[in-house]
C-alpha positions as CSV (number, residue, x, y, z in Angstrom):
1,X,-36.3,-109.9,99.1
2,X,-36.6,-106.5,99.7
3,X,-38.7,-104.8,102.5
4,X,-42.2,-103.6,100.2
5,X,-43.9,-100.1,102.6
6,X,-47.8,-100.3,102.2
7,X,-50.7,-98.2,102.8
8,X,-54.3,-98.9,102.3
9,X,-56.6,-96.3,101.9
10,X,-60.9,-96.7,101.7
11,X,-62.8,-95.4,98.7
12,X,-62.8,-91.6,100.4
13,X,-59.2,-91.3,100.6
14,X,-58.5,-92.1,104.1
15,X,-55.4,-94.7,105.1
16,X,-56.9,-97.2,106.7
17,X,-53.9,-99.6,106.6
18,X,-50.4,-99.3,107.0
19,X,-47.6,-102.8,107.2
20,X,-45.8,-103.2,109.9
21,X,-42.1,-102.4,107.3
22,X,-43.9,-99.2,107.3
23,X,-44.3,-98.4,110.4
24,X,-40.6,-99.3,111.7
25,X,-39.9,-97.4,108.3
26,X,-41.6,-94.2,109.2
27,X,-39.8,-94.9,113.0
28,X,-36.3,-94.6,111.7
29,X,-37.2,-91.2,109.7
30,X,-40.2,-89.1,110.8
31,X,-40.7,-89.4,114.4
32,X,-39.3,-92.3,116.9
33,X,-43.0,-92.5,118.7
34,X,-44.5,-92.9,115.7
35,X,-47.5,-94.9,116.4
36,X,-50.7,-96.1,113.5
37,X,-53.0,-93.6,115.1
38,X,-51.3,-91.0,113.7
39,X,-52.1,-92.1,110.0
40,X,-55.3,-94.3,110.2
41,X,-58.5,-92.7,110.3
42,X,-56.7,-90.2,108.3
43,X,-57.8,-88.9,105.2
44,X,-54.6,-89.3,102.5
45,X,-55.0,-85.1,101.6
46,X,-54.7,-83.6,105.2
47,X,-50.6,-84.7,104.9
48,X,-50.6,-83.6,101.1
49,X,-50.6,-79.6,101.0
50,X,-49.1,-78.3,98.2
51,X,-52.6,-77.8,95.3
52,X,-49.4,-79.7,92.6
53,X,-48.6,-82.2,94.0
54,X,-52.7,-83.0,95.4
55,X,-52.9,-82.1,91.7
56,X,-50.8,-85.3,90.9
57,X,-51.5,-87.9,93.3
58,X,-55.6,-86.8,92.6
59,X,-55.0,-87.6,88.5
60,X,-52.8,-91.0,89.1
61,X,-55.2,-92.3,91.7
62,X,-58.1,-91.8,88.6
63,X,-55.6,-93.1,86.0
64,X,-55.0,-96.2,88.8
65,X,-59.5,-96.4,89.2
66,X,-60.1,-96.2,85.2
67,X,-58.0,-98.7,83.9
68,X,-57.8,-101.0,86.5
69,X,-54.1,-101.6,86.6
70,X,-51.1,-100.7,88.5
71,X,-49.6,-97.5,87.6
72,X,-45.8,-98.3,89.4
73,X,-43.7,-94.4,89.2
74,X,-40.6,-94.1,90.7
75,X,-39.7,-91.2,94.0
76,X,-36.7,-89.8,96.2
77,X,-37.0,-90.6,99.6
78,X,-34.3,-89.4,102.1
79,X,-33.8,-88.6,105.3
80,X,-31.4,-86.2,106.8
81,X,-28.6,-89.0,106.8
82,X,-29.4,-91.8,104.0
83,X,-30.1,-90.4,99.9
84,X,-33.6,-93.0,98.7
85,X,-34.4,-93.9,96.0
86,X,-37.2,-96.2,95.7
87,X,-40.5,-97.1,94.2
88,X,-44.1,-97.2,94.2
89,X,-46.4,-98.8,92.5
90,X,-50.2,-98.0,93.1
91,X,-53.0,-100.7,92.4
92,X,-56.9,-100.7,92.4
93,X,-59.0,-102.5,95.1
94,X,-62.2,-102.8,95.2
95,X,-64.9,-100.8,95.6
96,X,-62.7,-97.3,95.6
97,X,-60.1,-97.8,98.2
98,X,-55.8,-98.1,96.6
99,X,-52.9,-100.1,97.9
100,X,-50.1,-98.1,97.7
101,X,-46.6,-99.9,98.2
102,X,-43.5,-98.5,97.9
103,X,-40.3,-100.6,97.4
104,X,-36.4,-99.1,98.1
105,X,-34.4,-99.4,95.6
106,X,-31.1,-97.9,95.9
107,X,-30.0,-96.3,99.5
108,X,-26.8,-93.7,100.0
109,X,-25.8,-92.1,102.3
110,X,-24.4,-88.7,102.0
111,X,-21.1,-87.5,102.4
112,X,-21.9,-84.7,104.7
113,X,-25.4,-85.1,107.1
114,X,-28.2,-82.6,107.0
115,X,-30.3,-81.3,109.9
116,X,-33.0,-82.2,110.7
117,X,-35.5,-80.0,108.7
118,X,-39.4,-80.3,110.2
119,X,-42.3,-79.8,107.8
120,X,-45.0,-78.7,107.6
121,X,-45.6,-74.2,108.1
122,X,-44.6,-72.8,111.8
123,X,-44.9,-69.5,113.5
124,X,-43.7,-67.0,110.6
125,X,-41.1,-69.1,109.9
126,X,-39.5,-69.3,106.5
127,X,-40.6,-72.1,104.4
128,X,-38.8,-74.1,102.0
129,X,-40.2,-75.6,98.6
130,X,-39.0,-79.5,98.7
131,X,-40.9,-81.6,95.2
132,X,-42.1,-85.1,96.6
133,X,-41.7,-86.7,93.8
134,X,-37.2,-86.5,93.9
135,X,-36.7,-83.8,96.9
136,X,-35.2,-81.5,95.0
137,X,-35.4,-77.9,96.7
138,X,-36.6,-74.7,95.7
139,X,-34.2,-72.4,96.4
140,X,-36.2,-69.8,97.8
141,X,-36.4,-65.9,97.1
142,X,-36.1,-64.8,100.6
143,X,-32.6,-66.4,100.9
144,X,-30.3,-63.9,100.8
145,X,-27.9,-63.8,97.2
146,X,-24.2,-65.0,97.1
147,X,-21.3,-66.0,95.0
148,X,-22.2,-69.1,93.5
149,X,-25.3,-69.9,95.3
150,X,-28.3,-71.6,92.7
151,X,-30.8,-68.7,91.8
152,X,-34.1,-68.0,93.1
153,X,-36.8,-70.8,91.5
154,X,-34.1,-73.1,90.3
155,X,-34.4,-76.9,91.6
156,X,-31.2,-78.1,93.0
157,X,-30.2,-81.3,95.7
158,X,-31.0,-79.8,99.2
159,X,-27.3,-80.2,100.3
160,X,-26.9,-77.6,97.3
161,X,-28.6,-75.0,99.6
162,X,-27.7,-76.1,102.7
163,X,-24.3,-73.1,103.0
164,X,-25.9,-70.5,102.5
165,X,-29.2,-71.0,104.4
166,X,-27.0,-72.2,107.3
167,X,-25.6,-68.9,107.1
168,X,-28.6,-66.7,106.4
169,X,-30.6,-68.4,109.3
170,X,-27.6,-69.4,111.7
171,X,-28.7,-73.0,112.0
172,X,-33.0,-72.2,112.7
173,X,-33.6,-74.1,109.8
174,X,-36.6,-73.2,108.1
175,X,-39.8,-75.5,108.0
176,X,-40.3,-77.9,104.4
177,X,-43.6,-77.3,102.4
178,X,-44.1,-79.7,99.3
179,X,-44.8,-78.9,96.0
180,X,-43.7,-80.3,93.3
181,X,-40.9,-80.1,90.3
182,X,-41.2,-78.9,86.8
183,X,-39.2,-82.4,85.4
184,X,-41.2,-84.0,87.6
185,X,-45.0,-82.6,86.6
186,X,-44.0,-83.8,83.2
187,X,-42.1,-86.9,84.1
188,X,-45.7,-88.0,85.8
189,X,-47.8,-86.7,83.5
190,X,-46.1,-88.6,80.6
191,X,-47.0,-91.8,83.2
192,X,-50.4,-90.9,83.1
193,X,-50.9,-90.0,79.0
194,X,-49.5,-92.9,78.6
195,X,-52.2,-94.9,80.9
196,X,-54.5,-93.6,79.3
197,X,-53.8,-95.1,75.9
């Protein structure tokens, strides 16, 4: 049976529970020293800074609460060594809480491992926007143009930006910030429209 990574939020969108599989996954993919105390009692929104992503998450939560039925959608959760396709089921709970259950669908090793890129803005560090849903990266305007490089604003696989990032930043990779690409925005909007009907 595939492992389910479960997080529970209350009616105020505070994280009140994560299961053991979620903790192990966080340690393997985020921080080796991860503990529940790093997220418990924190608001979900403390971890989602992009306005478009916050909007989509809040709309998904609102639809699930209004309908009383779970909503399921695909997303990506990659690491520097692995590419992962996953599924998220958002299930409304009594008194306004939510269960966020993720299921690993497919996992493939990357042909070339990526460097670990820190999340969050750093002092004076350039930011690289990544779609929270599919993990495509938005080619930044600050990256110098070179032949074969993606055009600024294009959403591409991270590997397609690595050569340009490496040569421009000399191994000092930008911090990541999360957003939502146009294709995922359309897909999630369609899902929400279908759930409303």
